[in-house]
FIVEX-459316 format. One record per residue: x, y, z of N, C-alpha, C in turn; residue in one letter. Coordinates in pm, whole numbers, plus 32768, in hexadecimal, padded with zeros to 4 digits. Layout:
BEGIN
XYZXYZXYZA
...
This chain:
BEGIN
5FFE8F79617B60738FA5613F60DE8FB86195X
61548F6C612261E38F75617862248FEF6191X
628D8FDB620A62C0905F623E62FD909B61BEX
6331903D619D63A290936111634590DA60B7X
62C9908E607F629E90F86037624E91586071X
622791566103621091E9612562639250613AX
62F392026159634A927D6158638292CB60CEX
634B92646059632C92E35FCF62EE93055FC3X
626292D25FCD61FE935D5FB4625093CD6020X
625093D560836247943260C062A5948A6098X
6355945F607563CB94A9602D633E94D35FA0X
631D94875F5262D794DA5EDF629595385EE4X
624195395F5361F695BC5F75624E964D5F72X
62A3960D5FE262EB965B6008634E96C15F65X
636D96445F2F63A896705EBA632E96DD5E8EX
62CB96B55E5E625A96EE5E24622597715E44X
622B978C5EE0622898175F3C62A298855F0BX
632A981B5F0A639C987B5ED0638C98A95E2EX
6371984D5DCE6368988B5D76630D99115D2DX
628798D75D706221990A5D98624A99A25DBFX
628E99C45E1662A29A725E4863329A985DFCX
63799A2A5DDC640E9A6E5D6D63889AA15CBCX
63239A665CB362FE9A7B5C2D62959AFF5C55X
62489B035CAB623E9B845CEC62819C045CDFX
630A9BF25D2863849C5A5D4163B99C7A5CB8X
63D49C1A5C8964209C4F5BFE63A79C755BACX
633C9C6A5B8F62E29C7D5B4262C69D335B70X
62BE9D695BEA62C99DB15C1563259E195BE1X
63A59DF75BB763EF9E3B5BA264249E375B29X
63E09DE05ADE64089D995A3563749E0F5A25X
62FC9DB35A0B62719E1259D562239E425A3FX
62229E7A5A8F61CA9E955B1B612E9EA95AC7X
611E9EC15A4F609D9EE65A2D602E9E6259D5X
60A09DFC59F460479D855A0560099D405A5DX
60349D805ACD60229D345B2E5F9D9D445B75X
5F539DC35B065EFA9DE25B625E769D5E5B2BX
5E989CF05AD45E4F9CA85AA75E139C215B1CX
5E9C9C2D5B7B5E9B9BE35BC55E439C0A5CA0X
5E419C9A5C8A5E439CBE5CE55DBC9CE45CE4X
5D799CE95D545CD99CE05D665CEF9D855DA1X
5C529DB75D855BF89E4F5DD45B949E145E15X
5BD89E285EA25BA39DEA5F075B1A9E425EF6X
5AF99EAB5EF95A9B9EFB5F125A219EF55EA3X
5A6B9EE05E2859EE9EF95D9C59B99E255DB6X
5A2D9DC95DE159D79D4F5DDF59959D615E84X
59A39D755EC459739D615F6058ED9DD65F2CX
58D89E515F0A585F9E825ED6583A9E1E5E8AX
58299E055E2A57F09D955DC357B59D255DD9X
581D9CD65E6E57B19C5D5E91572C9CB15F01X
57519D1B5F6456D09D1F5F7F56809D715F52X
569A9D8E5F0656159DC25E9F55D39D6D5E44X
562C9CF05DFA55CB9C9B5DC055D49C0D5DDBX
55C79C1E5E4C55CD9B8E5E9155A69B055E4FX
55329B3D5E0D54FE9ABE5DEB55619A865D55X
55789B0E5D2655A39ACD5C73565B9A565CC8X
56B79AD45D3957069A945D5E56FB99DC5D95X
566799DA5DC2567099615DE7567398C75D66X
561599125CFF563098B45C7F56AE98B95C4CX
56E9994B5C63576C99225C2357D898BD5C33X
57B598D55CD15824988D5D24580797EF5D05X
578697B05CFB5771973F5CFD578E97015C86X
576597695C28577397585B9757EE97135B7DX
587297B05B9E5910978F5B90592297125BD3X
58FF96EE5C55592A96955C79591396225C58X
589695F55C4E585F958F5BD358B495675B8CX
58BD95CC5B3C590E95795A9759AA954A5AE7X
5A0895A45B2A5A8F958A5B765A6C951F5BA4X
5A26950A5C025A0794855C3E59FB93FA5BF0X
599E942F5B96598A93715B1A5A1493B85ACFX
5A4C93DE5A9B5AF493EA5A865B2F93AA5AC0X
5B5593CA5B2E5BDD93835B845BB4930E5B9CX
5B0892EE5BB15AF992715BC65B49920A5B71X
5B0E92305AD35B3891E15A515BC991C95A58X
5C0A92225A735C9F92355A6A5CC691F35AD4X
5CB191C75B575CF391945BCE5CBF91015BD3X
5C4A90EC5B815C0590625B445CA290065B09X
5CAD90695A7C5CF490565A1C5D8790435A40X
5DA290BA5A9B5E6390A95AA35E7790615B06X
5F25906D5B195F7D90295B905F4190935BF6X
5F3290255C695EF990A65CD75F7190CE5D15X
5FE8909A5D13608A90D95D5B60B7916D5CFFX
609791385C8E60B491A95C23605892205C30X
600E92095C365F8B929C5C435F8C92DE5CF0X
5FA692455D4C5FCA92B35DD2603C93065DCDX
608492BA5D80612893415D9C610293B75D44X
609B93A35CD26098941C5C63603E948C5CE5X
5FCC94405D0B5F6D94705D665FBF94F55DA9X
600094C25E1C605B94ED5E6060B7956B5E35X
60F3953B5DFA613F95A35DA660FF96125D74X
607E95EE5D0C6055965C5CDF600296B65D40X
5FC1966F5DCA5F8E96CC5E275FE497155E83X
605996D45E6B60D1971F5ED9610897AB5E5BX
6106976A5DD6611D980E5D9260AC98475D91X
603698125D885FD798A35D805FC198FD5DEDX
5FDF98995E6F5FE498D35F076040994C5EFCX
60D899105F0C614B99625EE6613999D05EA1X
60FF99CB5E3860E19A3C5DCE607A9ACB5E08X
60109A6B5E1A5F8E9AC15E795FC19B125EFAX
60149AB85F4360219B045FAF605F9B645F9EX
60D19B525F3D61459BDF5F1A61139C435ED8X
60B49BFA5EB460769CA65E2B60169CED5E7CX
5FB79CC85F0C5F6E9CEC5F3F5FD29D2C5FB2X
60209D075FD160689D29607C60AB9DC65FE0X
60E99DCF5F9461179E4A5F5660E59EAE5F27X
60489E5F5F0F5FCD9EC65EF25FB59F2E5F7FX
5F7D9EE25FEC5F569F0560425F879F076098X
5FF49EEF60C9604D9E93613E60499E63617DX
60279E636233600B9E0662575F689DE06263X
5F139E11624D5EB49E2862175E989DA561A7X
5ED39DB461565ED79D7C60E15EE39CE360FFX
5F579CAC61745F5B9C4D618F5EF79BFF61C2X
5E9A9C2562085E2C9C3F62485DB19C1061E9X
5D689C5961AB5D4C9C5F61235D739BE660B6X
5DD19BBB60AD5DFA9B9660475DCF9AEB6098X
5DF29AAE61355DC59A7B61645D129A596193X
5CCA9A7F617E5C709AAA61805C369A696105X
5C5D9AA2609D5C4C9A8E5FF75C4999AD5FF3X
5CC999A8604E5CBA9906602C5C7698936097X
5C689915612D5C4298A161975BA898E561B0X
5B4B987B61CA5B7C981A61F95B5297B26186X
5B0997CE610F5AC7977760B35B4A97546061X
5BAA977460875C359720600E5C3F969B6083X
5C6C969060FE5C8E960261665C1C95B4611AX
5BC795DE614C5B41955E60D65B5C9536603DX
5B86958C5FE65BBA95505F745C0C95295F83X
5C91954B5FCD5CCE95135FB15CE9947B600EX
5C88947A60815CBE941260D95C4A93A360ABX
5BAB93AA60435BAA93655FF05BD093205F85X
5C3093575F245CAA93515ECD5CFB92DC5EF1X
5D4C93075F5A5DA692C75F985D7C92385FD4X
5CEB920F60065CCC91BA60395C73914C5FC2X
5C68918B5F545C5991455EF35CDF90FD5ECDX
5D2B91595EBB5DBE90F65E545DE2909F5EBCX
5DD290B85F575E0490555FBB5DC58FCE5FCFX
5D328FEF5FB95CC98F665FA75D028F275F2EX
5D168F745E9D5D488F265E255D9E8ED75E4AX
5E238F335E745E8A8ED55E7F5E888E765EF6X
5E728E725F6C5E1A8DC35F9C5DEF8D845F5BX
5D938D855EF85D3F8D555EC45DAA8CE65E5CX
5E0A8D485E465E548D0E5DB45EC58CC85DDFX
5F018CD25E625F368C7F5EA65F0F8BFC5EE4X
5EA28BE65F395E5A8B8B5F815E008B405F34X
5DD48B845EB75D7A8B605E555CEF8B225E89X
5CD68B735F3C5C3E8B755F855C118BD05F17X
5B638B965EE65B428BEC5EAD5A638BED5EEFX
5A738BEA5F685A028BCE5F7B59DA8C795FBDX
59EF8C53603959918D03607959F18D6B6030X
5A708D3F603A5AD98DA05FF45AA08DF85F81X
5A648DBC5F4E5A3D8DD75ED759C18E385EE4X
59888E335F3D59278EB25F6159768F365F88X
59BE8EFF600B5A028F6A5FF85A458FC85FD6X
5A978F875FA85ADF8FD15F0E5A7090515EE5X
59EA90485EC7599290755E93595990C55ECFX
593790BF5F6258CF90DC5F875900914F600EX
5971910D603259D4917D60C559D891E96067X
59FD91F8601A5A67926B5F9A59EE92B15F54X
5979928E5F4258FE92D75F3458CA93055F6FX
58B192E1600F58739330606758EF93966095X
59549392606E59C093E8609E59B8947B604DX
59AA946A5FCB597E94815F53592D94F45F75X
58C094B95F70586A94E65FAA582B95806001X
5868950F607D58939589610D58E195F960E5X
594795DC608559AB9653605F595D96B75FFDX
591796975FAB58B296C55F69584397155FBFX
581996CD603357AA972760725829979760DFX
5877977860F5591497EB613158F5983360D8X
59259828606959429882601958BD98FA5FE2X
585198BB5FE557A999525FD357BC998E6094X
57BD992060CE579B998F614D57F699AD61AEX
5862996961C458B9999F6216592E99DB61C8X
596E99DC615759CA9A17612B59A69A9B60FEX
59439ABE60C9592D9B5860E7591B9B8C6155X
58E19B6F61B758D89BAE6227595C9BDB625BX
59989B4D621E5A399B68627B5A9E9BBE6251X
5A659BD861AA5AAF9C5861735A519CE16199X
59FC9CE0616D59BF9D6961DB59FF9D986247X
5A2C9D4962AC5A549D3263385ACC9D7A6322X
5B2C9D5862965B919D8A62A65BB59E25625CX
5B049E2062365B199ED661F75B3E9F1E624BX
5B669FE162265B5FA01B628D5AF7A0686271X
């Protein structure tokens, strides 16, 4: 990826974070009751995860499987540069909004709680998505299709599966460790 494109990606990510934060703060003043849709009740979620681990595992596998198949279809059919900018903007917007909401709701503990909801699995999902788009861009620019085609689908798939494992076993333990 060229240096100019990388700087645009970073800029769009920061714009998304700023707009997400502004959205959350604006909605807090205009219609605070509507923000409960986005806020997580960490006590209920963590309790349910621990009590119903088997149901939670199948729920995550089903949800992420459907989302993964749909994302792969969209990524295969659409322009990778447009998808990259859209992904970075929406991820930044969601990140800014969620961090702001949880910080407003729980103070500094909300900041750590919000980070634990995204990490570590969010890193694997994001890196897999970005690798898929970068490899697709390189194939389009160079015209090489050999081993690159295998990497386009195999490495992001492995990262996606690692993300699911992290979301099932690591994230609930991390959330539980942050609860009082």
